[in-house]
N, C-alpha and C positions, 0 to 999 in steps of 0.2 A: 553752658557758658554762664558765668556769674555776672549779671548786669550790674549788681550793686558795687562790684569791684571795678568794673570798667568805667562807669560814668564819672566817678571822682577823678580818674586819670585823665579823661577827656577834658574835664573842667580845668584841671591843672595845666594841661597842654595849652588850652586857650588863654589861660591867665599868663603863661609865659610869653605867648605871642603878643599879648597886649603890653607886656612890660618891654618887649624888644622893639615894638613899633616906634615909640618916641626916640629910642636910641638910633634907629635907622635914619631918622630925620636930621640927626646931628652929624652924620657921617657924609663926607663929600666923596662920592664915587667918581673916578675919572673915566671918561668915555673916549679919551683920545685914541684915534685909530692906531697910531704908532704903538701905544702901550698895549692895546689889544693884540696886535700882531706879534709884539715881543713876547707877551704872555703865552700866546698859542705856540710860538716857536720853542719856548722853554718846555712846555708840556710835551710837545712832539719829541724833543730831543731826549727826554727821559726814557722813552721807549725804544730809541734807535740804538743799534749795536755800534760799538766803537770801530771805526775804520782802522784796520791793521794791514800794513803792506805785506806782500808775500816776500819771504826771506830771499834775498839775492836778486829780486826783480826790480829793475829801475823804473820801467814805464809799462802801463797797461792801456791798450787801445781796443775799444769795442768795435765790432762790425755788426751792424744791426739792419733790420728792415721791418716795415710794417707787414707787408704781404709776403707769403712764401712763394718760392719759384721765381724770384727776381734776380737770381745769381749772386746771392749774398755769400754763400760758402765759397763759390768760385772766386769772388773778390777777396775774401779773407785768405784763402790758400795762396793765391798768386801775389797778394800783398806781402805776406810773410816771406815767400820765396824771393820776391824782388828785393826786399830789404836785405836779405842775405847775399844776393848777387851783387848789389851795388856797394855793400859794406861787408865784405867777407870776414872781417875781424870782429864784427858785432855778433853777439849771441841772440838768436831769435827763437821764440817759442810760439806754438799755435795750440790753443785750447778750444776744443769742440764742446761748447756749453749747451748744445742742443741735445738734451738727454733723450727725448723721444724719437728724434730723427737724425742721428749722427751720420754725416756724410764725409767727414774728414778722412777716415781710414781708406775709403775708396779713392778719393781724389789725391791723397798723398801716398797711396800704394803701401800702406802699413797694415800689419795684421799680427796676431799672436798676443798672448796674455803678457802684460808687463810684469817685470820682476820687482821684488822688494829689496831695498838696500839694507845696510846694517842699522840704519836709523828708523827702520820700519816705514820708509817712505817709498812711494811708487816711483820707479825710474821711467821717465817718459821715453817713448820710442823715437828713434832718430832716423830721418830720411831727408835727403837734399840739404843736410846741415841744419834742419829745423827740429827742435824738440817738440814732440806731439803727444797729446793726451786726449782721449775721447771715451765716452761711455760705450761706443761701438767696439772698443778693445776689451771691455770688461764683461760683455754679454755676447752670446752667440748671435751671428748675423741674422738668423731666422727668428729669433725670439723677440717678441714685442715687449717693450717696457710699459707696463700698465701700473702706474704709481699715482698716489695722491700727492698733493703739494708738499707736504712735510717730507716725504721720502725723496722727492726731487731736490729739495733744499739740502738734505743730508748728502745726497750724491754730489751735488755741486760743491759742497764744502770739502768733500773727499777729493774731487778733481782739482781743487785749487790749493788747499792747505796740506793735503796729504801726498803731494807730488813733489819730487825733488827738482823744482824748476831752476833754481839758481845754479850758476850765475846767468842772468839774462839781462840784456840791454832793453829788450822790448818783448812783451807778451801780447800777441794778437789773439783776441777772443772772438770766436764765431758764435754769436748768440742766436737763439731760436727766433722765428718770426713773431711779430706781435709785441704786446706790452704787458708781459706777465711777471710771474714770481721770479723768474731767472734774472731779468733786468733789475728788478727791485733789490734782490738779494745781492747781486754784484755791486750795484751802486752804493748800497748801504754798508757793505762789509769791506770793500776794497777801494783804495785811492785810484779812481779811474782818471787817466790823463785826458782822454778825449774819445769821441765816438764818430764813426763814419756811418751815414745812413745810405743804404742802397735801395734804389727804386727803378722802376721802368716807367715809360711815358704815359701809360694808361691812367685814366682818371681814377679807377678803382685802386690802383697801387699808390698813386700820389695822395689820395685822401687818407689812406691808412698810414702812409709815411708821415703825414702831418701829425697824426696822433703820436707816432713814435718820437717826433721832434719835440712835441709838447711834453711828453713823458720825461725826456732828458732834461728839459728846462726845469721841470718840477723837481727832479732829482739832483739838479745842479751839476750835471755832467756836460761839459762843453762839447759842442758839436763842431767837428773840424770842417765838415761840408758834406755835400751829396755826391754819390757816384751813380751815374745813370747807365744802366745796362739795356741792351736791345734798343738803342736810340733810333736806329734806322737800318735798312738793308740797302746794299749797293748792288745794282744790276751788273752782272758779270759781263754783259755785252756792251752796254753804253756808259756804265759808270754813274747812272742817275741814282740819287738818293731817294729812297722810298720810306716815308715815315709811316710804317704799317701799323704802329701802335699809338699814333698821335704824336703831338709835339708840344706838350704842356709843361714839361719839367722846368724850363726856364722861367715861366711865369710863377710856378710854385716856389722855386728857389728865391725869386725876387720878393714874393709875399712874405717868406719866412726870414728874409735877410741873410740868406746863405749863398755860398758859392758852389757851383757844380765843379768839383775838383777834376773829375774826368768823366768822359762819355764814351761808351763802347758800342760800336755797331754790331749787328748780328753777323756771326762768323760760324759756318758749319763745322770748321775745324775744332772749335772749342769743345764740341760734344765728344769728339774723339779723345781730346786731352783729358777730359773728365773721366771717361770710361776706362782709359788706359792707365790712369793713376800717374800721369806725367803732366804737371802744370804747364800751361802755355809758356811761361817764362823760360822753361827749359826745352819743351818740345818744339816751340816755334820762336826761338830767340830773336829772329829778324822780322817778326811780324809786327803789324801795327799794334795789336793787343799787347805784345810783350813790351814794346816801347812805352805804351801808356801805363802799364803796370809799374815800370821803372820810374816813370814820372810821378805816379801816385806814391810810390815808396819814398821818393825824394821829398815830396810834400809832407809826408808824415814825419820823416826825420827832422825836417826844418821846423815843423810845428812843435815837436818835442824839445828841440834845442831852444827855440824862442821861449817856450813855456818855462824851461829850466832857468834861463837867464833872467826872465821876469821875476820868478820866485826868489832867485838869489839876490836880485836888486832890492826886492821888497823886504827881505830879511835883514838887510844892512841897517 
C-alpha cells in the first residue's frame, strides 16, 4: 500500500468536509413529523408493486386467522357456498392460498389435475357452483411442499394471475395461518376489499389474532369483523352452554374496535361434513350452523355493496 498516495487523498477529503460545514449551517432542515412520515411513505412506495385487479374479478375477500386449527378453512368454504346459495346468479370463487397445507380440495370434494385453456390459463375446478383452485390440485396428496419464500410467492402468483377466474362477483381467499409472506404478497399485489379474521375463545388464539389484525391495519386492508368458532358446547341433555375454551372473544373484539360477525358453537356434525367433502350449508341446510353461514354471507354481500356505493360517491 502506497502511504504517500493515500495521505493526500485523506487531507483532501477533510478539506472538503471543512468547506461543506459552513454550508450546512446556512441550510434550514425541516424536522416536521408530517414531512418525515410523508418522505418515508414515498420511499416505501418506490419498492412496492403496483396493485392490479384480477381480470373479471369484482371483489376479493380474505379469510384469515392468527392460529391454525381454529376453523378458518371451514369458514371460508361455507362462506363461499352460502354466498352462492343465497345469490345463485352471483359467480363465486374460492382460492386456497395455503400452499403448505391445502385443505380446500378435501372440504369441497374436488380432485384431479386442472386443464389449461386456449389462453394457457388454468381452468378452476367447479363444485357446488363454486370455482376452486388450490395447490393441493397441482401436487400429489402425499407429497410435501418444501419450498423457500420465493418459490411460494411464484406459486401464489400462478394461483392468482394464471387462473381463468373471471367472470366472478367475489373471490373468497383462504389464507394460511399467521402473518407471513402470503398475506403480504396478496395485500401488496391485489386490491383486497376486506378481510374476515377467524378465532377461537382461547387466550393463545386471541393473542395471535390481534397480531393478524395489526398486520391488516399496517397493510391498509379493512377488516370486516371477527368470526368466533368453538365458542361453546351445548349439553345434549339439559341445553346448558359450556364455555370449554373460555369466553374472552367479546373483550378482545371491544379492545380492537371490531364486531363479532358470527359465533359458532361446537357441533360434532361439522367434522363429518369436512371429512365427506360436503359443506354444512348443503349437508345440514336446516342446522343452526347453516343459518349462521347464510347470515355471514349476507353480511359480506352488504359490506361489498356499501363499499362500492361509498367509492362511487367519492369518485363523483
